C-alpha positions in Angstrom: 0.0 0.0 0.0 1.4 3.4 -1.1 2.3 6.0 1.6 -0.2 8.6 0.3 -3.1 6.0 0.4 -2.1 5.1 4.0 -2.1 8.7 5.0 -5.6 9.4 3.5 -7.0 6.3 5.1 -5.5 7.2 8.4 -7.0 10.7 8.2 -10.4 9.1 7.4 -10.2 6.9 10.4 -9.1 9.8 12.7 -12.1 11.9 11.6 -14.5 8.9 11.7 -13.9 8.2 15.4 -13.2 11.8 16.5 -16.8 12.5 15.6 -18.1 9.6 17.7 -15.8 10.2 20.7 -16.6 13.9 20.9 -20.2 13.6 21.9 -21.4 10.0 22.3 -19.3 9.3 25.5 -20.8 12.3 27.3 -24.3 12.2 26.0 -25.6 10.4 29.1 -24.1 13.0 31.4 -25.6 15.7 29.2 -29.1 14.1 29.4 -28.7 13.6 33.2 -27.8 17.3 33.6 -30.7 18.4 31.4 -33.3 16.4 33.4 -33.7 13.5 31.0 -32.1 10.8 33.2 -34.9 8.3 32.4 -34.2 8.3 28.7 -30.4 7.7 28.7 -30.6 4.0 28.0 -33.4 4.4 25.4 -31.4 7.2 23.7 -28.3 5.0 23.5 -30.5 2.3 21.9 -30.9 4.6 18.9 -27.5 3.3 17.8 -29.0 -0.2 17.6 -32.2 0.9 15.8 -30.1 2.8 13.3 -27.8 -0.2 12.8 -30.8 -2.4 12.1 -32.4 0.1 9.6 -29.4 1.5 7.8 -26.0 -0.2 7.4 -27.2 -3.3 5.5 -29.0 -1.2 3.0 -26.0 1.1 2.6 -23.9 -2.0 2.1 -26.1 -3.0 -0.7 -25.8 0.5 -2.3 -22.0 0.5 -1.9 -21.6 -3.0 -3.2 -24.0 -2.6 -6.2 -24.5 1.0 -7.3 -22.2 3.7 -5.9 -18.6 4.0 -4.8 -18.4 3.5 -1.0 -16.3 6.7 -0.4 -19.0 8.9 -2.1 -21.7 7.4 0.0 -19.5 7.9 3.1 -19.1 11.6 2.2 -22.8 12.3 1.7 -23.7 10.6 5.0 -21.2 12.6 7.0 -22.5 15.9 5.6 -26.0 15.0 6.4 -24.8 14.0 9.9 -23.3 17.5 10.4 -26.6 19.1 9.8 -28.5 16.8 12.2 -25.9 17.3 15.0 -26.3 21.1 14.7 -30.1 20.7 14.9 -29.7 18.5 18.0 -27.6 21.2 19.7 -30.5 23.6 19.4 -33.1 21.4 21.1 -34.1 22.0 24.7 -37.0 21.0 26.9 -38.2 18.0 24.9 -36.9 14.5 25.5 -39.0 13.2 22.6 -37.4 15.6 20.2 -33.9 14.9 21.5 -34.6 11.2 21.0 -35.8 11.8 17.5 -32.8 13.9 16.5 -30.3 11.4 17.9 -32.1 8.6 16.1 -32.0 10.4 12.8 -28.3 11.2 13.3 -27.5 7.6 14.1 -29.3 6.4 11.0 -26.8 8.4 8.9 -23.8 7.8 11.1 -23.9 4.1 11.8 -23.5 3.1 8.1 -20.3 5.1 8.0 -18.6 2.6 10.3 -18.7 -0.4 8.0 -18.3 1.8 5.0 -15.0 3.3 6.3 -13.8 -0.2 7.1 -14.7 -1.3 3.6 -12.9 1.6 2.0 -9.7 0.9 4.1 -9.8 -2.9 3.6 -10.4 -2.6 -0.1 -7.1 -0.5 -0.5 -5.0 -3.1 1.4 -3.1 -6.2 0.3 -2.5 -7.8 3.7 -5.4 -6.8 6.0 -4.2 -8.5 9.1 -0.9 -6.5 9.0 -2.1 -3.2 7.4 -5.6 -2.6 8.8 -4.7 -2.3 12.5 -2.0 0.3 11.7 -4.6 2.4 9.9 -7.5 1.7 12.2 -5.4 2.9 15.2 -5.7 6.5 13.9 -9.4 6.2 14.7 -8.5 5.5 18.3 -6.2 8.5 18.3 -9.1 10.6 17.0 -11.4 9.4 19.8 -8.6 10.2 22.4 -8.1 13.8 21.0 -11.9 14.4 21.1 -12.2 13.1 24.7 -9.2 15.1 25.9 -10.7 18.3 24.5 -14.1 17.7 26.0 -12.8 16.4 29.3 -10.2 19.1 30.1 -12.6 21.8 29.1 -15.2 20.1 31.4 -18.0 20.7 29.0 -19.5 17.1 29.2 -22.8 18.4 30.4 -23.2 21.1 27.7 -24.0 21.1 23.9 -20.4 22.0 23.0 -19.4 18.3 22.4 -22.3 18.0 19.9 -21.2 21.1 18.1 -17.6 19.9 18.0 -18.8 16.6 16.4 -20.8 18.6 13.8 -17.8 20.5 12.8 -15.7 17.3 12.4 -18.5 15.8 10.4 -18.3 18.6 7.8 -14.5 17.9 7.4 -15.1 14.1 7.2 -17.8 14.5 4.6 -15.7 16.7 2.3 -12.5 14.7 2.8 -14.3 11.4 1.9 -14.4 12.5 -1.7 -10.6 12.4 -1.8 -10.4 8.8 -0.6 -9.3 5.9 -2.8 -12.0 4.8 -5.2 -14.0 1.8 -3.8 -16.2 1.0 -6.8 -19.1 -1.4 -6.6 -17.9 -5.0 -7.0 -21.1 -6.9 -7.3 -22.3 -6.9 -10.9 -25.4 -9.0 -10.2 -28.2 -7.9 -12.5 -31.3 -6.2 -11.3 -32.6 -5.2 -7.9 -32.9 -8.0 -5.3 -35.1 -7.2 -2.3 -33.4 -10.1 -0.4 -30.1 -8.3 -0.5 -31.7 -5.4 1.4 -32.5 -7.6 4.4 -29.4 -9.7 4.1 -30.9 -12.9 2.8 -28.2 -13.1 0.1 -25.5 -12.9 2.8 -27.2 -15.7 4.7 -27.4 -17.8 1.6 -23.7 -17.4 0.5 -22.0 -17.9 3.9 -22.6 -21.5 5.1 -19.7 -22.2 7.3 -20.8 -23.2 10.8 -18.0 -21.3 12.6 -19.0 -18.1 11.0 -22.5 -18.3 12.3 -21.3 -19.3 15.8 -19.2 -16.1 15.7 -22.3 -14.0 14.5 -24.5 -15.4 17.3 -22.0 -14.9 20.0 -21.2 -11.4 18.7 -24.9 -10.5 19.1 -25.0 -11.9 22.6 -21.8 -10.2 23.8 -23.1 -6.9 22.6 -25.9 -7.1 25.2 -23.6 -6.6 28.2 -21.3 -4.3 26.2 -24.2 -1.7 26.0 -23.9 -1.0 29.7 -20.5 0.5 29.3 -21.3 2.9 26.5 -24.5 4.2 28.1 -23.5 4.6 31.7 -19.7 4.8 32.3 -19.4 8.5 32.1 -22.4 9.0 34.4 -21.0 6.5 36.8 -17.6 8.2 37.0 -19.1 11.6 37.5 -21.3 10.3 40.3 -18.3 8.8 42.0 -16.7 12.3 42.0 -14.1 11.6 39.3 -12.8 14.9 37.9 -12.2 15.2 34.1 -14.1 11.9 33.6 -14.2 12.1 29.8 -10.5 12.8 29.6 -9.7 9.9 32.0 -11.8 7.6 29.8 -9.4 8.2 26.9 -6.9 6.1 28.8 -9.0 3.2 27.4 -8.2 4.4 23.9 -4.5 4.7 24.7 -4.5 1.1 25.6 -6.5 0.4 22.4 -3.6 1.9 20.4 -1.2 -0.5 22.0 -3.3 -3.6 21.4 -4.2 -2.5 17.9 -0.5 -2.4 17.0 0.2 -5.8 18.5 -2.9 -7.4 17.1 -1.1 -9.0 14.1 1.3 -10.7 16.6 -1.6 -11.8 18.8 -3.3 -13.3 15.7 -0.2 -15.2 14.7 0.3 -16.6 18.2 -3.2 -17.4 19.3 -5.5 -17.6 16.3 -8.9 -16.0 15.9 -10.7 -18.2 18.4 -8.6 -17.4 21.4 -8.3 -13.8 20.4 -12.0 -13.4 20.5 -12.4 -15.4 23.8 -9.9 -13.1 25.5 -11.7 -10.1 24.2 -15.1 -11.3 25.6 -13.6 -12.2 29.0 -12.0 -8.8 29.3 -15.4 -7.2 29.4 -16.3 -9.4 32.4 -13.1 -8.3 34.2 -13.8 -4.7 33.4 -17.3 -4.8 34.9 -16.1 -6.5 38.1 -13.5 -3.7 38.4 -16.2 -1.1 38.1 -18.5 -3.0 40.5 -15.8 -2.8 43.3 -14.3 0.4 42.1 -16.0 2.6 44.8 -16.8 2.6 48.5 -18.6 4.8 50.9 -15.6 7.1 50.9 -15.7 7.5 47.1 -13.9 6.2 44.0 -11.3 3.5 44.3 -9.2 4.8 41.5 -6.9 1.8 40.9 -10.0 -0.4 40.2 -11.6 2.2 38.0 -8.5 2.8 36.0 -8.1 -1.0 35.5 -11.6 -1.1 34.1 -10.9 1.8 31.8 -7.5 0.6 30.6 -8.9 -2.8 29.7 -10.7 -1.1 26.9 -7.8 -2.0 24.5 -8.3 -5.7 25.1 -12.1 -5.4 25.1 -12.4 -3.5 21.9 -9.5 -4.6 19.7 -9.7 -8.3 20.5 -13.4 -8.4 19.8 -14.6 -5.6 17.4 -11.5 -5.1 15.3 -10.6 -8.8 15.3 -14.2 -9.5 14.3 -14.0 -7.1 11.3 -10.8 -8.8 10.1 -12.4 -12.2 10.5 -15.4 -11.2 8.4 -13.2 -9.7 5.7 -11.2 -12.9 5.4 -14.2 -15.2 5.5 -16.3 -13.6 2.8 -16.1 -13.2 -1.0 -15.2 -9.8 -2.4 -18.6 -9.5 -4.0 -20.4 -9.4 -0.7 -17.7 -8.0 1.6 -19.3 -4.6 2.2 -22.7 -6.3 2.9 -21.0 -8.8 5.2 -19.4 -6.0 7.2 -22.8 -4.2 7.3 -24.5 -7.5 8.5 -21.9 -7.7 11.3 -22.7 -4.1 12.3 -26.5 -4.9 12.1 -26.0 -7.8 14.5 -23.6 -6.2 16.9 -24.3 -2.5 16.9 -27.9 -3.1 15.9 -29.8 -6.0 17.4 -27.3 -6.5 20.2 -27.2 -2.8 21.1 -31.0 -2.5 21.1 -31.4 -5.4 23.5 -28.5 -4.4 25.6 -29.3 -0.7 25.9 -32.9 -1.4 26.9 -31.8 -4.1 29.4 -29.2 -1.6 30.8 -31.9 1.1 31.0 -34.2 -1.3 33.0 -31.4 -2.4 35.3 -30.3 1.3 35.8 -33.8 2.5 36.6 -34.4 -0.4 38.9 -31.3 0.4 40.8 -31.9 4.2 41.1 -32.0 5.3 44.7 -32.2 9.0 43.9 -31.2 11.4 41.0 -27.6 11.3 42.2 -27.3 7.8 43.8 -27.5 4.4 42.2 -26.7 0.8 43.2 -23.8 0.6 40.8 -22.6 -2.7 42.2 -25.6 -4.5 40.8 -25.7 -2.4 37.7 -22.1 -3.6 36.8 -22.3 -7.2 38.0 -25.2 -8.1 35.7 -23.2 -7.5 32.5 -20.1 -9.2 34.1 -22.0 -12.4 34.5 -23.5 -12.2 31.0 -20.1 -11.7 29.4 -18.7 -14.8 31.1 -21.6 -16.9 29.9 -21.2 -15.8 26.3 -17.4 -16.4 26.3 -18.1 -19.9 27.6 -20.6 -20.6 24.8 -18.2 -19.3 22.2 -15.3 -21.4 23.5 -17.4 -24.6 23.3 -18.9 -24.0 19.9 -16.4 -22.2 17.7 -14.0 -24.7 16.2 -12.3 -23.1 13.2 -8.9 -21.5 13.8 -7.6 -20.5 10.4 -9.3 -18.9 7.4 -7.8 -18.1 4.0 -8.9 -14.8 2.5 -11.4 -15.3 -0.3 -11.4 -13.4 -3.7 
């Protein structure tokens, strides 16, 4: 891969995750401060609804009709307008929910599309993709540091920052390497829109074990994204959003060593370790506070484990799907993975997390966090055990 292509893909990844990291981490704290505590989990579930409605369809478009980078650019520009609108809303939880849902419908497809653009330009994805994807983590860190050190988590400034970054990402997308449609199938096939053609073409048992366990593990994962920032602020942690970026710092390390981990352990054990790391993280959070306040070593452990949790599950999973599927359906397969994990799993998980959170609310500023965190810890262990028993395949040769 040429240096100029690597640079462009790296900038794309930086902007892609800067946008998400700027406002999504602190949205719960903003809603809590605005008096909409009861809709935090439901609002985070919009990510799942959007992943169900949009990414698979966009995958069909990118594979069949339009270049992926052009679709990516249009979606980011639409997202910028929606974020600006969201920043102007006050006094209506329903309208906030609607605005977030509409934004997530246009943003969630950009995740698999950006991966498809990057993977399409690479020769050896196991070695090259982590080095490019790590710039997305850097973007998330920079966004979190800006928001955290300015201490604006509970204002609209993070949303406006994300809107500005979306404008840049949208315009820059048109300078990315061309990712032309690869599926020359004739006519319009409604089955492709809902993913039936992906279901038909991928028959390997191990792939579907991976998909099922990916769905299940995303149920406990949703607790982290919806409530960690709120939890840290409630425990009196200063600069919570900035401290959370330590997780992305560890993500950089594990992203860079991911090719070595793949070579030594194989995909099965990489994914098992990633799933179990979520359980360890939640246990650390559950016992990371006392009547005297935050127990910072435990909280920092839970945060720093993010590199293992994210890279050894989400990034490894994207690489696994890329190597397991034919080039004709690769964008749709990535979109299908996003639908299952960020879609169905997120919807179930966010609503379950919302119910657990509300059920363990003592007052507006006090919650039974031990129970809230131990529930996803147990779920993560159960899913990892199921995957360890049922997933058999270790090596996959990349298809056409």
